[in-house]
ZABA-89655 format. One record per residue (C-alpha): residue number from 1; residue in one letter; chain; x, y, z. Coordinates in steps of 0.2 Angstrom, whole numbers, plus 5000, padded with zeros to 4 digits. Example, Ala and Ser with C-alpha at 12.3 -4.5 7.8 and 13.67 -1.06 7.14 Angstrom:
% residues 2
<site i="1" aa="A" ch="A" east="5062" north="4978" up="5039"/>
<site i="2" aa="S" ch="A" east="5068" north="4995" up="5036"/>
This chain:
% residues 376
<site i="1" aa="X" ch="A" east="5507" north="5286" up="5323"/>
<site i="2" aa="X" ch="A" east="5490" north="5276" up="5323"/>
<site i="3" aa="X" ch="A" east="5482" north="5271" up="5308"/>
<site i="4" aa="X" ch="A" east="5464" north="5271" up="5314"/>
<site i="5" aa="X" ch="A" east="5457" north="5281" up="5327"/>
<site i="6" aa="X" ch="A" east="5449" north="5271" up="5341"/>
<site i="7" aa="X" ch="A" east="5430" north="5274" up="5347"/>
<site i="8" aa="X" ch="A" east="5423" north="5272" up="5363"/>
<site i="9" aa="X" ch="A" east="5409" north="5281" up="5373"/>
<site i="10" aa="X" ch="A" east="5405" north="5288" up="5389"/>
<site i="11" aa="X" ch="A" east="5401" north="5273" up="5399"/>
<site i="12" aa="X" ch="A" east="5382" north="5271" up="5405"/>
<site i="13" aa="X" ch="A" east="5370" north="5260" up="5392"/>
<site i="14" aa="X" ch="A" east="5351" north="5257" up="5393"/>
<site i="15" aa="X" ch="A" east="5348" north="5243" up="5405"/>
<site i="16" aa="X" ch="A" east="5334" north="5231" up="5403"/>
<site i="17" aa="X" ch="A" east="5316" north="5233" up="5411"/>
<site i="18" aa="X" ch="A" east="5320" north="5218" up="5421"/>
<site i="19" aa="X" ch="A" east="5335" north="5226" up="5428"/>
<site i="20" aa="X" ch="A" east="5329" north="5243" up="5431"/>
<site i="21" aa="X" ch="A" east="5316" north="5237" up="5441"/>
<site i="22" aa="X" ch="A" east="5327" north="5228" up="5451"/>
<site i="23" aa="X" ch="A" east="5337" north="5241" up="5454"/>
<site i="24" aa="X" ch="A" east="5323" north="5253" up="5459"/>
<site i="25" aa="X" ch="A" east="5320" north="5241" up="5472"/>
<site i="26" aa="X" ch="A" east="5337" north="5240" up="5479"/>
<site i="27" aa="X" ch="A" east="5338" north="5261" up="5478"/>
<site i="28" aa="X" ch="A" east="5322" north="5262" up="5489"/>
<site i="29" aa="X" ch="A" east="5328" north="5249" up="5501"/>
<site i="30" aa="X" ch="A" east="5313" north="5238" up="5496"/>
<site i="31" aa="X" ch="A" east="5315" north="5218" up="5496"/>
<site i="32" aa="X" ch="A" east="5323" north="5210" up="5481"/>
<site i="33" aa="X" ch="A" east="5330" north="5193" up="5477"/>
<site i="34" aa="X" ch="A" east="5348" north="5196" up="5478"/>
<site i="35" aa="X" ch="A" east="5353" north="5180" up="5469"/>
<site i="36" aa="X" ch="A" east="5340" north="5185" up="5454"/>
<site i="37" aa="X" ch="A" east="5349" north="5203" up="5454"/>
<site i="38" aa="X" ch="A" east="5366" north="5195" up="5452"/>
<site i="39" aa="X" ch="A" east="5361" north="5184" up="5439"/>
<site i="40" aa="X" ch="A" east="5351" north="5198" up="5429"/>
<site i="41" aa="X" ch="A" east="5367" north="5210" up="5430"/>
<site i="42" aa="X" ch="A" east="5379" north="5196" up="5425"/>
<site i="43" aa="X" ch="A" east="5367" north="5194" up="5410"/>
<site i="44" aa="X" ch="A" east="5365" north="5211" up="5406"/>
<site i="45" aa="X" ch="A" east="5384" north="5214" up="5406"/>
<site i="46" aa="X" ch="A" east="5388" north="5200" up="5394"/>
<site i="47" aa="X" ch="A" east="5374" north="5208" up="5382"/>
<site i="48" aa="X" ch="A" east="5380" north="5224" up="5382"/>
<site i="49" aa="X" ch="A" east="5397" north="5219" up="5380"/>
<site i="50" aa="X" ch="A" east="5394" north="5209" up="5363"/>
<site i="51" aa="X" ch="A" east="5382" north="5224" up="5358"/>
<site i="52" aa="X" ch="A" east="5397" north="5236" up="5357"/>
<site i="53" aa="X" ch="A" east="5408" north="5224" up="5350"/>
<site i="54" aa="X" ch="A" east="5395" north="5220" up="5336"/>
<site i="55" aa="X" ch="A" east="5394" north="5238" up="5330"/>
<site i="56" aa="X" ch="A" east="5414" north="5240" up="5331"/>
<site i="57" aa="X" ch="A" east="5417" north="5250" up="5347"/>
<site i="58" aa="X" ch="A" east="5435" north="5247" up="5352"/>
<site i="59" aa="X" ch="A" east="5435" north="5252" up="5370"/>
<site i="60" aa="X" ch="A" east="5420" north="5244" up="5379"/>
<site i="61" aa="X" ch="A" east="5412" north="5246" up="5395"/>
<site i="62" aa="X" ch="A" east="5400" north="5236" up="5406"/>
<site i="63" aa="X" ch="A" east="5387" north="5249" up="5402"/>
<site i="64" aa="X" ch="A" east="5386" north="5253" up="5422"/>
<site i="65" aa="X" ch="A" east="5373" north="5240" up="5423"/>
<site i="66" aa="X" ch="A" east="5374" north="5237" up="5442"/>
<site i="67" aa="X" ch="A" east="5372" north="5255" up="5447"/>
<site i="68" aa="X" ch="A" east="5357" north="5266" up="5449"/>
<site i="69" aa="X" ch="A" east="5366" north="5282" up="5444"/>
<site i="70" aa="X" ch="A" east="5383" north="5285" up="5441"/>
<site i="71" aa="X" ch="A" east="5386" north="5295" up="5457"/>
<site i="72" aa="X" ch="A" east="5373" north="5290" up="5470"/>
<site i="73" aa="X" ch="A" east="5378" north="5271" up="5468"/>
<site i="74" aa="X" ch="A" east="5392" north="5276" up="5481"/>
<site i="75" aa="X" ch="A" east="5379" north="5277" up="5495"/>
<site i="76" aa="X" ch="A" east="5377" north="5258" up="5495"/>
<site i="77" aa="X" ch="A" east="5396" north="5255" up="5496"/>
<site i="78" aa="X" ch="A" east="5402" north="5269" up="5508"/>
<site i="79" aa="X" ch="A" east="5393" north="5270" up="5526"/>
<site i="80" aa="X" ch="A" east="5388" north="5287" up="5533"/>
<site i="81" aa="X" ch="A" east="5375" north="5293" up="5521"/>
<site i="82" aa="X" ch="A" east="5356" north="5296" up="5525"/>
<site i="83" aa="X" ch="A" east="5341" north="5307" up="5523"/>
<site i="84" aa="X" ch="A" east="5337" north="5317" up="5506"/>
<site i="85" aa="X" ch="A" east="5347" north="5331" up="5498"/>
<site i="86" aa="X" ch="A" east="5340" north="5347" up="5491"/>
<site i="87" aa="X" ch="A" east="5337" north="5346" up="5472"/>
<site i="88" aa="X" ch="A" east="5345" north="5359" up="5464"/>
<site i="89" aa="X" ch="A" east="5338" north="5365" up="5446"/>
<site i="90" aa="X" ch="A" east="5352" north="5370" up="5434"/>
<site i="91" aa="X" ch="A" east="5352" north="5390" up="5432"/>
<site i="92" aa="X" ch="A" east="5347" north="5388" up="5414"/>
<site i="93" aa="X" ch="A" east="5331" north="5380" up="5418"/>
<site i="94" aa="X" ch="A" east="5329" north="5394" up="5432"/>
<site i="95" aa="X" ch="A" east="5327" north="5406" up="5419"/>
<site i="96" aa="X" ch="A" east="5314" north="5396" up="5408"/>
<site i="97" aa="X" ch="A" east="5303" north="5391" up="5422"/>
<site i="98" aa="X" ch="A" east="5289" north="5387" up="5409"/>
<site i="99" aa="X" ch="A" east="5302" north="5374" up="5401"/>
<site i="100" aa="X" ch="A" east="5307" north="5368" up="5418"/>
<site i="101" aa="X" ch="A" east="5288" north="5364" up="5423"/>
<site i="102" aa="X" ch="A" east="5286" north="5355" up="5407"/>
<site i="103" aa="X" ch="A" east="5301" north="5342" up="5411"/>
<site i="104" aa="X" ch="A" east="5295" north="5340" up="5427"/>
<site i="105" aa="X" ch="A" east="5278" north="5335" up="5422"/>
<site i="106" aa="X" ch="A" east="5282" north="5325" up="5408"/>
<site i="107" aa="X" ch="A" east="5291" north="5313" up="5419"/>
<site i="108" aa="X" ch="A" east="5309" north="5317" up="5413"/>
<site i="109" aa="X" ch="A" east="5317" north="5320" up="5430"/>
<site i="110" aa="X" ch="A" east="5323" north="5305" up="5438"/>
<site i="111" aa="X" ch="A" east="5318" north="5301" up="5454"/>
<site i="112" aa="X" ch="A" east="5330" north="5291" up="5465"/>
<site i="113" aa="X" ch="A" east="5338" north="5292" up="5483"/>
<site i="114" aa="X" ch="A" east="5349" north="5306" up="5485"/>
<site i="115" aa="X" ch="A" east="5355" north="5306" up="5503"/>
<site i="116" aa="X" ch="A" east="5367" north="5318" up="5511"/>
<site i="117" aa="X" ch="A" east="5382" north="5314" up="5520"/>
<site i="118" aa="X" ch="A" east="5377" north="5313" up="5540"/>
<site i="119" aa="X" ch="A" east="5390" north="5304" up="5548"/>
<site i="120" aa="X" ch="A" east="5410" north="5297" up="5548"/>
<site i="121" aa="X" ch="A" east="5411" north="5289" up="5531"/>
<site i="122" aa="X" ch="A" east="5418" north="5270" up="5530"/>
<site i="123" aa="X" ch="A" east="5418" north="5257" up="5517"/>
<site i="124" aa="X" ch="A" east="5403" north="5244" up="5520"/>
<site i="125" aa="X" ch="A" east="5402" north="5234" up="5504"/>
<site i="126" aa="X" ch="A" east="5417" north="5228" up="5494"/>
<site i="127" aa="X" ch="A" east="5408" north="5214" up="5487"/>
<site i="128" aa="X" ch="A" east="5396" north="5223" up="5476"/>
<site i="129" aa="X" ch="A" east="5413" north="5230" up="5466"/>
<site i="130" aa="X" ch="A" east="5420" north="5214" up="5466"/>
<site i="131" aa="X" ch="A" east="5405" north="5207" up="5457"/>
<site i="132" aa="X" ch="A" east="5406" north="5221" up="5445"/>
<site i="133" aa="X" ch="A" east="5425" north="5218" up="5441"/>
<site i="134" aa="X" ch="A" east="5420" north="5199" up="5439"/>
<site i="135" aa="X" ch="A" east="5407" north="5201" up="5428"/>
<site i="136" aa="X" ch="A" east="5415" north="5214" up="5417"/>
<site i="137" aa="X" ch="A" east="5432" north="5203" up="5416"/>
<site i="138" aa="X" ch="A" east="5422" north="5186" up="5413"/>
<site i="139" aa="X" ch="A" east="5412" north="5194" up="5398"/>
<site i="140" aa="X" ch="A" east="5429" north="5202" up="5390"/>
<site i="141" aa="X" ch="A" east="5436" north="5184" up="5393"/>
<site i="142" aa="X" ch="A" east="5422" north="5177" up="5383"/>
<site i="143" aa="X" ch="A" east="5424" north="5188" up="5369"/>
<site i="144" aa="X" ch="A" east="5442" north="5189" up="5370"/>
<site i="145" aa="X" ch="A" east="5442" north="5206" up="5370"/>
<site i="146" aa="X" ch="A" east="5455" north="5216" up="5380"/>
<site i="147" aa="X" ch="A" east="5451" north="5235" up="5379"/>
<site i="148" aa="X" ch="A" east="5439" north="5240" up="5392"/>
<site i="149" aa="X" ch="A" east="5434" north="5253" up="5404"/>
<site i="150" aa="X" ch="A" east="5424" north="5254" up="5421"/>
<site i="151" aa="X" ch="A" east="5414" north="5270" up="5428"/>
<site i="152" aa="X" ch="A" east="5418" north="5277" up="5445"/>
<site i="153" aa="X" ch="A" east="5412" north="5293" up="5454"/>
<site i="154" aa="X" ch="A" east="5425" north="5305" up="5457"/>
<site i="155" aa="X" ch="A" east="5425" north="5312" up="5475"/>
<site i="156" aa="X" ch="A" east="5420" north="5330" up="5468"/>
<site i="157" aa="X" ch="A" east="5403" north="5323" up="5460"/>
<site i="158" aa="X" ch="A" east="5400" north="5315" up="5475"/>
<site i="159" aa="X" ch="A" east="5400" north="5330" up="5486"/>
<site i="160" aa="X" ch="A" east="5389" north="5338" up="5473"/>
<site i="161" aa="X" ch="A" east="5376" north="5325" up="5473"/>
<site i="162" aa="X" ch="A" east="5377" north="5321" up="5491"/>
<site i="163" aa="X" ch="A" east="5382" north="5336" up="5500"/>
<site i="164" aa="X" ch="A" east="5390" north="5337" up="5516"/>
<site i="165" aa="X" ch="A" east="5381" north="5338" up="5534"/>
<site i="166" aa="X" ch="A" east="5393" north="5331" up="5545"/>
<site i="167" aa="X" ch="A" east="5412" north="5336" up="5541"/>
<site i="168" aa="X" ch="A" east="5418" north="5353" up="5546"/>
<site i="169" aa="X" ch="A" east="5418" north="5358" up="5528"/>
<site i="170" aa="X" ch="A" east="5417" north="5352" up="5510"/>
<site i="171" aa="X" ch="A" east="5436" north="5352" up="5509"/>
<site i="172" aa="X" ch="A" east="5438" north="5340" up="5523"/>
<site i="173" aa="X" ch="A" east="5424" north="5329" up="5516"/>
<site i="174" aa="X" ch="A" east="5432" north="5328" up="5499"/>
<site i="175" aa="X" ch="A" east="5448" north="5323" up="5507"/>
<site i="176" aa="X" ch="A" east="5439" north="5310" up="5517"/>
<site i="177" aa="X" ch="A" east="5430" north="5304" up="5499"/>
<site i="178" aa="X" ch="A" east="5447" north="5304" up="5491"/>
<site i="179" aa="X" ch="A" east="5454" north="5292" up="5503"/>
<site i="180" aa="X" ch="A" east="5441" north="5278" up="5504"/>
<site i="181" aa="X" ch="A" east="5436" north="5280" up="5482"/>
<site i="182" aa="X" ch="A" east="5456" north="5276" up="5480"/>
<site i="183" aa="X" ch="A" east="5452" north="5259" up="5485"/>
<site i="184" aa="X" ch="A" east="5439" north="5257" up="5471"/>
<site i="185" aa="X" ch="A" east="5449" north="5266" up="5458"/>
<site i="186" aa="X" ch="A" east="5464" north="5254" up="5463"/>
<site i="187" aa="X" ch="A" east="5454" north="5238" up="5461"/>
<site i="188" aa="X" ch="A" east="5448" north="5243" up="5446"/>
<site i="189" aa="X" ch="A" east="5465" north="5246" up="5438"/>
<site i="190" aa="X" ch="A" east="5472" north="5231" up="5448"/>
<site i="191" aa="X" ch="A" east="5460" north="5220" up="5437"/>
<site i="192" aa="X" ch="A" east="5469" north="5228" up="5421"/>
<site i="193" aa="X" ch="A" east="5453" north="5237" up="5418"/>
<site i="194" aa="X" ch="A" east="5455" north="5257" up="5413"/>
<site i="195" aa="X" ch="A" east="5447" north="5267" up="5426"/>
<site i="196" aa="X" ch="A" east="5435" north="5282" up="5420"/>
<site i="197" aa="X" ch="A" east="5432" north="5295" up="5433"/>
<site i="198" aa="X" ch="A" east="5415" north="5305" up="5429"/>
<site i="199" aa="X" ch="A" east="5419" north="5322" up="5435"/>
<site i="200" aa="X" ch="A" east="5403" north="5334" up="5429"/>
<site i="201" aa="X" ch="A" east="5407" north="5342" up="5445"/>
<site i="202" aa="X" ch="A" east="5420" north="5352" up="5435"/>
<site i="203" aa="X" ch="A" east="5408" north="5358" up="5423"/>
<site i="204" aa="X" ch="A" east="5388" north="5354" up="5425"/>
<site i="205" aa="X" ch="A" east="5392" north="5360" up="5445"/>
<site i="206" aa="X" ch="A" east="5395" north="5377" up="5440"/>
<site i="207" aa="X" ch="A" east="5377" north="5380" up="5435"/>
<site i="208" aa="X" ch="A" east="5370" north="5369" up="5447"/>
<site i="209" aa="X" ch="A" east="5376" north="5368" up="5464"/>
<site i="210" aa="X" ch="A" east="5387" north="5382" up="5464"/>
<site i="211" aa="X" ch="A" east="5378" north="5393" up="5453"/>
<site i="212" aa="X" ch="A" east="5377" north="5407" up="5466"/>
<site i="213" aa="X" ch="A" east="5397" north="5410" up="5466"/>
<site i="214" aa="X" ch="A" east="5407" north="5419" up="5454"/>
<site i="215" aa="X" ch="A" east="5418" north="5409" up="5442"/>
<site i="216" aa="X" ch="A" east="5432" north="5413" up="5451"/>
<site i="217" aa="X" ch="A" east="5427" north="5407" up="5466"/>
<site i="218" aa="X" ch="A" east="5420" north="5391" up="5457"/>
<site i="219" aa="X" ch="A" east="5437" north="5388" up="5449"/>
<site i="220" aa="X" ch="A" east="5445" north="5389" up="5466"/>
<site i="221" aa="X" ch="A" east="5433" north="5374" up="5471"/>
<site i="222" aa="X" ch="A" east="5438" north="5365" up="5455"/>
<site i="223" aa="X" ch="A" east="5456" north="5367" up="5459"/>
<site i="224" aa="X" ch="A" east="5452" north="5359" up="5475"/>
<site i="225" aa="X" ch="A" east="5443" north="5345" up="5466"/>
<site i="226" aa="X" ch="A" east="5457" north="5341" up="5455"/>
<site i="227" aa="X" ch="A" east="5468" north="5341" up="5471"/>
<site i="228" aa="X" ch="A" east="5458" north="5327" up="5480"/>
<site i="229" aa="X" ch="A" east="5456" north="5317" up="5464"/>
<site i="230" aa="X" ch="A" east="5474" north="5317" up="5460"/>
<site i="231" aa="X" ch="A" east="5478" north="5312" up="5479"/>
<site i="232" aa="X" ch="A" east="5467" north="5296" up="5477"/>
<site i="233" aa="X" ch="A" east="5476" north="5292" up="5460"/>
<site i="234" aa="X" ch="A" east="5493" north="5293" up="5468"/>
<site i="235" aa="X" ch="A" east="5497" north="5274" up="5466"/>
<site i="236" aa="X" ch="A" east="5488" north="5271" up="5448"/>
<site i="237" aa="X" ch="A" east="5498" north="5275" up="5431"/>
<site i="238" aa="X" ch="A" east="5490" north="5289" up="5421"/>
<site i="239" aa="X" ch="A" east="5488" north="5279" up="5406"/>
<site i="240" aa="X" ch="A" east="5475" north="5268" up="5415"/>
<site i="241" aa="X" ch="A" east="5464" north="5284" up="5419"/>
<site i="242" aa="X" ch="A" east="5451" north="5292" up="5409"/>
<site i="243" aa="X" ch="A" east="5441" north="5307" up="5414"/>
<site i="244" aa="X" ch="A" east="5424" north="5313" up="5407"/>
<site i="245" aa="X" ch="A" east="5419" north="5332" up="5408"/>
<site i="246" aa="X" ch="A" east="5401" north="5337" up="5405"/>
<site i="247" aa="X" ch="A" east="5389" north="5353" up="5406"/>
<site i="248" aa="X" ch="A" east="5373" north="5340" up="5411"/>
<site i="249" aa="X" ch="A" east="5367" north="5326" up="5401"/>
<site i="250" aa="X" ch="A" east="5349" north="5335" up="5398"/>
<site i="251" aa="X" ch="A" east="5341" north="5344" up="5383"/>
<site i="252" aa="X" ch="A" east="5340" north="5362" up="5389"/>
<site i="253" aa="X" ch="A" east="5346" north="5380" up="5385"/>
<site i="254" aa="X" ch="A" east="5364" north="5377" up="5393"/>
<site i="255" aa="X" ch="A" east="5365" north="5397" up="5392"/>
<site i="256" aa="X" ch="A" east="5374" north="5397" up="5409"/>
<site i="257" aa="X" ch="A" east="5387" north="5384" up="5404"/>
<site i="258" aa="X" ch="A" east="5405" north="5389" up="5411"/>
<site i="259" aa="X" ch="A" east="5416" north="5389" up="5396"/>
<site i="260" aa="X" ch="A" east="5429" north="5376" up="5391"/>
<site i="261" aa="X" ch="A" east="5442" north="5389" up="5390"/>
<site i="262" aa="X" ch="A" east="5441" north="5393" up="5409"/>
<site i="263" aa="X" ch="A" east="5440" north="5376" up="5415"/>
<site i="264" aa="X" ch="A" east="5453" north="5367" up="5403"/>
<site i="265" aa="X" ch="A" east="5469" north="5373" up="5412"/>
<site i="266" aa="X" ch="A" east="5463" north="5365" up="5428"/>
<site i="267" aa="X" ch="A" east="5457" north="5349" up="5419"/>
<site i="268" aa="X" ch="A" east="5473" north="5347" up="5413"/>
<site i="269" aa="X" ch="A" east="5482" north="5346" up="5429"/>
<site i="270" aa="X" ch="A" east="5472" north="5329" up="5433"/>
<site i="271" aa="X" ch="A" east="5484" north="5314" up="5433"/>
<site i="272" aa="X" ch="A" east="5474" north="5306" up="5418"/>
<site i="273" aa="X" ch="A" east="5478" north="5301" up="5400"/>
<site i="274" aa="X" ch="A" east="5463" north="5303" up="5393"/>
<site i="275" aa="X" ch="A" east="5450" north="5317" up="5393"/>
<site i="276" aa="X" ch="A" east="5432" north="5313" up="5388"/>
<site i="277" aa="X" ch="A" east="5425" north="5331" up="5383"/>
<site i="278" aa="X" ch="A" east="5407" north="5336" up="5378"/>
<site i="279" aa="X" ch="A" east="5409" north="5343" up="5362"/>
<site i="280" aa="X" ch="A" east="5392" north="5340" up="5351"/>
<site i="281" aa="X" ch="A" east="5382" north="5351" up="5363"/>
<site i="282" aa="X" ch="A" east="5378" north="5366" up="5353"/>
<site i="283" aa="X" ch="A" east="5383" north="5376" up="5367"/>
<site i="284" aa="X" ch="A" east="5401" north="5369" up="5366"/>
<site i="285" aa="X" ch="A" east="5402" north="5362" up="5348"/>
<site i="286" aa="X" ch="A" east="5414" north="5378" up="5344"/>
<site i="287" aa="X" ch="A" east="5425" north="5374" up="5357"/>
<site i="288" aa="X" ch="A" east="5437" north="5362" up="5347"/>
<site i="289" aa="X" ch="A" east="5445" north="5379" up="5343"/>
<site i="290" aa="X" ch="A" east="5452" north="5381" up="5361"/>
<site i="291" aa="X" ch="A" east="5465" north="5368" up="5358"/>
<site i="292" aa="X" ch="A" east="5473" north="5378" up="5346"/>
<site i="293" aa="X" ch="A" east="5479" north="5390" up="5360"/>
<site i="294" aa="X" ch="A" east="5478" north="5379" up="5375"/>
<site i="295" aa="X" ch="A" east="5489" north="5365" up="5367"/>
<site i="296" aa="X" ch="A" east="5484" north="5347" up="5374"/>
<site i="297" aa="X" ch="A" east="5502" north="5340" up="5383"/>
<site i="298" aa="X" ch="A" east="5509" north="5327" up="5371"/>
<site i="299" aa="X" ch="A" east="5506" north="5314" up="5384"/>
<site i="300" aa="X" ch="A" east="5488" north="5315" up="5385"/>
<site i="301" aa="X" ch="A" east="5474" north="5309" up="5373"/>
<site i="302" aa="X" ch="A" east="5458" north="5319" up="5368"/>
<site i="303" aa="X" ch="A" east="5441" north="5309" up="5367"/>
<site i="304" aa="X" ch="A" east="5429" north="5323" up="5360"/>
<site i="305" aa="X" ch="A" east="5411" north="5318" up="5361"/>
<site i="306" aa="X" ch="A" east="5406" north="5316" up="5341"/>
<site i="307" aa="X" ch="A" east="5387" north="5311" up="5344"/>
<site i="308" aa="X" ch="A" east="5376" north="5320" up="5356"/>
<site i="309" aa="X" ch="A" east="5366" north="5308" up="5369"/>
<site i="310" aa="X" ch="A" east="5351" north="5319" up="5372"/>
<site i="311" aa="X" ch="A" east="5341" north="5317" up="5356"/>
<site i="312" aa="X" ch="A" east="5336" north="5302" up="5345"/>
<site i="313" aa="X" ch="A" east="5343" north="5310" up="5329"/>
<site i="314" aa="X" ch="A" east="5356" north="5298" up="5321"/>
<site i="315" aa="X" ch="A" east="5370" north="5309" up="5316"/>
<site i="316" aa="X" ch="A" east="5376" north="5305" up="5298"/>
<site i="317" aa="X" ch="A" east="5394" north="5296" up="5298"/>
<site i="318" aa="X" ch="A" east="5400" north="5311" up="5288"/>
<site i="319" aa="X" ch="A" east="5396" north="5323" up="5302"/>
<site i="320" aa="X" ch="A" east="5406" north="5313" up="5314"/>
<site i="321" aa="X" ch="A" east="5419" north="5313" up="5302"/>
<site i="322" aa="X" ch="A" east="5418" north="5332" up="5300"/>
<site i="323" aa="X" ch="A" east="5420" north="5335" up="5319"/>
<site i="324" aa="X" ch="A" east="5434" north="5323" up="5319"/>
<site i="325" aa="X" ch="A" east="5443" north="5332" up="5307"/>
<site i="326" aa="X" ch="A" east="5440" north="5348" up="5314"/>
<site i="327" aa="X" ch="A" east="5448" north="5343" up="5330"/>
<site i="328" aa="X" ch="A" east="5463" north="5334" up="5320"/>
<site i="329" aa="X" ch="A" east="5468" north="5353" up="5315"/>
<site i="330" aa="X" ch="A" east="5472" north="5356" up="5333"/>
<site i="331" aa="X" ch="A" east="5476" north="5339" up="5341"/>
<site i="332" aa="X" ch="A" east="5487" north="5326" up="5332"/>
<site i="333" aa="X" ch="A" east="5480" north="5311" up="5326"/>
<site i="334" aa="X" ch="A" east="5489" north="5300" up="5339"/>
<site i="335" aa="X" ch="A" east="5481" north="5311" up="5354"/>
<site i="336" aa="X" ch="A" east="5462" north="5307" up="5346"/>
<site i="337" aa="X" ch="A" east="5450" north="5294" up="5351"/>
<site i="338" aa="X" ch="A" east="5431" north="5296" up="5346"/>
<site i="339" aa="X" ch="A" east="5419" north="5296" up="5360"/>
<site i="340" aa="X" ch="A" east="5400" north="5302" up="5364"/>
<site i="341" aa="X" ch="A" east="5395" north="5318" up="5374"/>
<site i="342" aa="X" ch="A" east="5389" north="5309" up="5390"/>
<site i="343" aa="X" ch="A" east="5382" north="5292" up="5394"/>
<site i="344" aa="X" ch="A" east="5364" north="5285" up="5387"/>
<site i="345" aa="X" ch="A" east="5357" north="5279" up="5403"/>
<site i="346" aa="X" ch="A" east="5366" north="5291" up="5418"/>
<site i="347" aa="X" ch="A" east="5351" north="5284" up="5428"/>
<site i="348" aa="X" ch="A" east="5342" north="5268" up="5427"/>
<site i="349" aa="X" ch="A" east="5326" north="5269" up="5417"/>
<site i="350" aa="X" ch="A" east="5328" north="5287" up="5413"/>
<site i="351" aa="X" ch="A" east="5333" north="5294" up="5396"/>
<site i="352" aa="X" ch="A" east="5326" north="5300" up="5380"/>
<site i="353" aa="X" ch="A" east="5336" north="5290" up="5369"/>
<site i="354" aa="X" ch="A" east="5328" north="5273" up="5362"/>
<site i="355" aa="X" ch="A" east="5339" north="5259" up="5366"/>
<site i="356" aa="X" ch="A" east="5340" north="5252" up="5348"/>
<site i="357" aa="X" ch="A" east="5344" north="5271" up="5342"/>
<site i="358" aa="X" ch="A" east="5356" north="5272" up="5355"/>
<site i="359" aa="X" ch="A" east="5366" north="5259" up="5347"/>
<site i="360" aa="X" ch="A" east="5362" north="5266" up="5328"/>
<site i="361" aa="X" ch="A" east="5370" north="5282" up="5335"/>
<site i="362" aa="X" ch="A" east="5385" north="5272" up="5341"/>
<site i="363" aa="X" ch="A" east="5387" north="5264" up="5325"/>
<site i="364" aa="X" ch="A" east="5387" north="5281" up="5316"/>
<site i="365" aa="X" ch="A" east="5401" north="5285" up="5328"/>
<site i="366" aa="X" ch="A" east="5411" north="5269" up="5322"/>
<site i="367" aa="X" ch="A" east="5408" north="5274" up="5303"/>
<site i="368" aa="X" ch="A" east="5411" north="5291" up="5303"/>
<site i="369" aa="X" ch="A" east="5427" north="5288" up="5313"/>
<site i="370" aa="X" ch="A" east="5433" north="5276" up="5299"/>
<site i="371" aa="X" ch="A" east="5429" north="5289" up="5287"/>
<site i="372" aa="X" ch="A" east="5440" north="5303" up="5296"/>
<site i="373" aa="X" ch="A" east="5454" north="5290" up="5298"/>
<site i="374" aa="X" ch="A" east="5458" north="5290" up="5280"/>
<site i="375" aa="X" ch="A" east="5458" north="5308" up="5277"/>
<site i="376" aa="X" ch="A" east="5466" north="5313" up="5293"/>
């Protein structure tokens, strides 16, 4: 049995203003100083690793410093994307048009390039990934810390944000994506860094890209997405893999979210050890009970989100502890890790959370986890 439950988070953390400006220049195809970009990314990775360790996070990330977003960064590494994809608002915002309009006018909607797949895909840039791995590995070495993870987009989320306009159907598209992304997944784990697969396609996509489908038809798509994902992971040990599920990292009604109960049996088929699941979102904070009926396999670890990532409220450590203690009534302590609902900067330069408050929330996560570990 573990004596203290470990802490982690979903991955993305606020980038500096200097880095965000460079990322947007790169995203828009504008000229920028590549050597400066590399230097700024390296500096930001070192800083963000130190900040996580200073507050006591056990399993840290590079904060996704080099990426414009958690999914569309792929367009710079794989050739075959062009144009712009149609933006689909979540179904819950469609129900509240005045609120949707308010968000749009407030500047809270990220503006970044989201192309479509328009030709046969092939890897065009392996150096960016190598630089990410080197930057993170060196930052970990400097701090003498061993436990780290790096995010990567799943085939399913790439297909959601950069839809298919070339292949015969979406299944063929995802199969090609899984074949290509397998290289990135393997490179990360070969560097002794845990791989985190970001998979909002298994929850968020239900009320966004697939809002016209029935739950039954969406679940069939989710099955295919897990199949393609597993094909890309065949050469990687499950204990090196994490998977993140969320219903959208935005403040909204979330009244069209599919229930965890419906998607969990499919999610559990993924060849991953660690499951990071949004759990503090008020539309889902009751779903810890589901693990009383759908038992977590003994070889998996659940990482519930114990702090939310859409508000500047700093959760009291006792609230964090209470949430974790609830989960311990249905999941054994040695199968629990403490996490966050989502990333704090899933799109560079955007996000409601103040940078300093972000780290204060993570500090509360650490404090609350220590409290819970003493009584579970």
